[in-house]
N, C-alpha and C positions, 0 to 999 in steps of 0.2 A: 504493500500500500504506500509506503514512503516514497519509493521511486515514482509511483504513479502520481502522487501529490506533487512531486518536484517537476515532473514533465508537464502536468496540467498548469502549474504556475508559470513555467517558461512559455508554453504555448499561449496562455492568456496574455502574457506580457507582450507577445508578438501580435496580438490583435485577434486571436482565434476564439471561437466559442467552444468551450470544452465541457463535456458531461462525463460523469462517472457512473459506471455500472458495476455493481458488486452484489454480494449476497448479504444475509442478515448479520453474519459474523463480521464481514468486512465493514459493514455500516457502523459498527461499534468502535472501530479503531480511531483514536484521536489524531488530530493533525490535519484534517481535511480543510483546505482553504475555503474561506467564506463564499467566494464566487462560484465554487464548483457544485453544480446541480447533481444530485445523486439519485440514481434509479436502482431500487433493490429488486433483484430477480432471483428466482429459485435456482440453485445449482447443486445437484446431487453429488454425493461422494461415493466412491467405490472402494470399500475397505476389503478386509480379508474374508468377511462373512458374506457368502453368496446370497443369503436370504435377503440382504439389504440392497442387492444390485437392481432388482426390479423397481424398487422405490427410487433409487438413485437415477435410473434411466428415465423414469417418468418426470422427475424434477428437471433433469437436463433438457428433455424435450419441451417441457412447459416453458423453461427459461429461454430456449431458442426461439420459440414462437412469439414470446413476449418481446424479445430483442428485435425480431423482424418487424413487428408492429411499431416499435420505438424508432427503428431506423427509417421506416417509411415516413414517419413524421419529422424526425430530426435530420434526415438525409446527410449523414456524416461523409466527409471527404476521406476519412481514414478511421480505422479502429485499431487500437493498440492494446495488447494483452500483456500482463506481467506474470503469467504462470499461475498455477493453482486452479482448483476446480471452479472458483467463482468466475474465472475468465472464459471458461470453455463455451457456455451457451452463446455468449455474445460473439465470440470469434467464429463459432460454427455458423451462426446466422450471417455474419459478414462475408465469409467465404462463399456461402451459398448464394448470396445476393451480388457477388462480384465487387464488393467494396474493398479497396486496398486495405491490407491488414499487415501489421507488424507485431511480432512478439519480442519481449525483452527477457533475457535469461540472466538472473542475478548471480547464479552460482557457476562453478566450473564443470558442472554436470548438467546436461539438458534435462529439465524436469519432465515429468510424465505427460502433463498436458501439452507442453511445448513440443515434446517428441511426437505426440499424436497429431499436432497441427502443422508440423514442420513442412510437410509436403504441400500444404494448401496455402499457407501465408506467403506474402510477397517478400518479406525480409525477416531475418533473425538477428536481433541486436544482442551482442554478448558483452560480458564484463571482463572476460579473460581471453588471451590469445589461443589457448588450448581448451577445447570443450569436449568432454567425454559424452558418449551416447548420442553423438551427432552423426548421422549417416553421411558418408562421403558425397552422395548425390545431392545433398542439400547444402554443401559447403559454399556454393556460389551465391547463396542468399545471405551469408554471414557478414555482419558489419561490427567491428570491434568499437564499442563506445565507452565501456566502463559502467560503473554504478554511480548514479547521482548521489551527492553528499550534501548534508545540511549546510546552509550558507555560513552559519557561525563556525562550523568546523573548517570549511573550505578557506575561510579568511585566515586561518592559522598557517596556511601554506606559505604566506609571505613572511612569517616570522622564523628566526633562527632556532635551531635545536638548542634547548636550554643548556647553558654552560655547566659542566660538571668538573669542578676543580678537585685537587687532591684531598681537600678537607670539606668540600661542600656536601650538602644533602644529596642523597641518592633516592629520588622519588620513584616509587613503583605504584602503578595503577592496576588493580585486579578487578575484573568484572566477569560475570558468567552469563551474559545475555539478560533479557528482560526478566527472567524468573530466577536468576542466580544459578550457581552450580555448586552442589554440596562438595564435590571432589576438590574444588579449589579451597573451600573452607577447611577441609581436612588436611590438605597437603601443603598449601602455600606457607602458613605460619612456621611450620617445622622446617620446611625447605629453606626459608630465608634465615632461620636461626643457624643453619649449617654453613652459611657463608663465612669466609675468612673474617676475623675480627675487624680488620681495617675497613672492610666493606660493610659488614653488618652494623657497625656502630654509626654509620652514616645514613641508615635507612629511614625513610619516611613513607609509610604505606597508606594508600587509600584503597579500601576493598568493599565491593558490593557483596552482600550476603543475603541468603534467605532469612526471613524473620526468625524462624525457629533455630537458626544457627548462630545468631548474633552473640549471645552470651558465651557460648563455647569458644568462638573465635576470639572474642575479646580476652577471655581467660588465657588462651594460648599465647597471644601476643604479649600480654602482661607478664606471663611467666618467662618469656624470652627477652623481656625488656626492650621490645621493639615498638616505637611509636606508631600507632595505627589509627586512622579515622575509618570507622565502619558505618555502613548504612545499607538500607534495603533499596534506596533510590537516591540518586544525586541530581539535583536540579541543574547545576552548571557543569555538565559532563564535558563540554567543549573546553572550559577553562581548566579542568583537571587533566584533560589530555594534553593541553598546551604545556603544562608544568611537568608532565611525566618524562622520565628518562627511559622507562621500560614498561611495557604492557604485558600482562599475563592474563590469558583468558581464552574463550572459545573463538572459533574461526568462521563465524557467520559472514555472509556477503557484505552486510553493512559495516561490520567491524573491520574487515579487511580494507574496504574502501576508505574508511576514515583514517586508519593507520597509515595507509599509503598516501592519502591526500596530504596529511600533516607531516609524515616522515618520522614514525616512531618505531623503534626496535620492539620485537615481541617474542614471547614464548607462547606458542599456540597449542592448545589441547582440543582437537576436534571432538565434537559431540559424537560418540560412537553409534548412537541410534539414528543419526540423521539419514534421511532417505538417500539411497545410493552412495552413502558415505561421502556426500558432497562437500562437507566441511574439510575433510582431508584434501580433496582436490583443490579447494579454495586456497590452501596454504602453499601450493607448489611453486607458483611464480615468485612469491615473496621469499620463500625459503631458498630457492635456486639463486636469487639475486643476492642473498646474504643479509636480507633485512629481518629475517625471523628464523626461529628454530621451532620445529614441530615435534611434540611428544604425544604418542598415542596414550589414551587414558589408562589402558592396562599396564603401561610402563611408567606412569606418572607417579613417582614416589618423591619423598622429600629429598633423598639423596640425588636422584636424577635431576630434579629441579635445580638444586644447588649447583650441580655440575654444569647444566646448561646456562644458568645465569653467569657463572664464573667465566664460561667460554665467551659469552657475548659482552660482558661488562667488566672484564678484568682490567681495563684501562679506559680513560675518557676517550682515547683515540678509537678504541674498538667500538664503543657505543656510537661515536660520531660516524664511523664508517657504516655501521648497520643502519643508522638513521638515514644516511644518504642513500643507501641501497633501497630502503623502504620507500623513500621519497620518489625515487626514479620509477617505481612501479605504479605510482599514482596516475590517475586519469581525471584531472580536475575539470575538464570540459565535457564531462559525460552527459550532463543534462542538455547542454547546447547541441552536442553532436547527435544525441537521440532526437531532439526536436528537429534538427536539420534533416535527419533521415525520414522522420514522419512527414515533414513538409514535402520532401522529394517524391513521396508516393501519393500524397493526398493534397498537394498544394494547388492553389488556384493559378491560372495561366499568367496572371500579372504579378505574381510573387517573385521576389528576388530569392531564389532557392539555392542553397549550397548543397551540392550533391556529395554524399559521403561514400567514398570508395568507388570502385570501377564497375559495380554490378547493378547500377541503378537505372540503366537506360529503359528497360521494360517497365519498371515501376514508375519512372518519371512520366512516361507517356500515359500510363493508366491514371496517374494522379492528375494530370492536366485534364483528361477527359472527364473524370469525376468532379474536378474542381471548377468546371465551367459555370455551373449554377452559382457557386460562391462568387466567382469573378463578376458575373452579371449583377449580383446583389451589391457588390462593392461599387461598381460603376454607377448604379442607381443612387447609392448613398452620396457619392461624390457630386452627382448632378444636383441633388437636393441641397 
């Protein structure tokens, strides 16, 4: 939803009329821009229980038909999907009606819905140069754009990596995603305690925890005499990321995008139950560049954490090099490039469209054809 909000904001800034289609769960996610009209459609899910497949199929079919009626009224120049079951009915309707369509994949593994639609959509926008589960025959549709990042985080890209002198504080930021991660609460305090005294004595930790873990984590840090600020949620996460010398946490797409946008070294522990192990795939570019180290959860012990931190933070120069490597993996123009791509497929004929990549000729011609109605409307407004 957050990349969708970011794209909607950019397209609205460029003068387009944007609407959001989602399901009831998506409608509850905060952060939707005030201008963004929302349409809630049914979108069935297909889990492991076959008994629920019939109900899921009925919901998808109903959502598709509702989307068709919506498109007949709204007459979109393009439809953009961000993966997940809520996007499927609307994209199915768009491809059936011949409306230019684009899917965006946040992770380094093409998700199930995007895999299902890859052969029908006009373009596949990706966040990583290497995407698993993508069929070679669809590679011509791929456009590398990155993951949109919050404006307050992106602004930090202009700032230098915080200096770390021989006696300065060594600030570590630990988060486990929106719900926290118990394994971080269990391992990180003891791992930090195993660092060499010269490094351990300079630690200043900020850690997000689950509510039920707070007291135990506080006790652990206190017993190790390590200063730590703990919380279940931090308002100014961008500011804390700006101050951090090292990040420890999960490897979700948004996390990787923010770390690389700002240029922060990381110890990454992928969520082992993530679909298609996509968080492990998300780490590969950053790890290969030298901006992060990845530890699988079944190998994530206090001793291993201390070893990895020492390897990446044994000297200020080492941290600085890792920060630079992470920075070089960033794609700060992701939302603009994604908006350019969408315009190239669904743009009106009088738009100044920037084509992304070399595979847009077919999509551009389709976009002009679909966009003629919008162009006529613009000309009428100019006459008035």
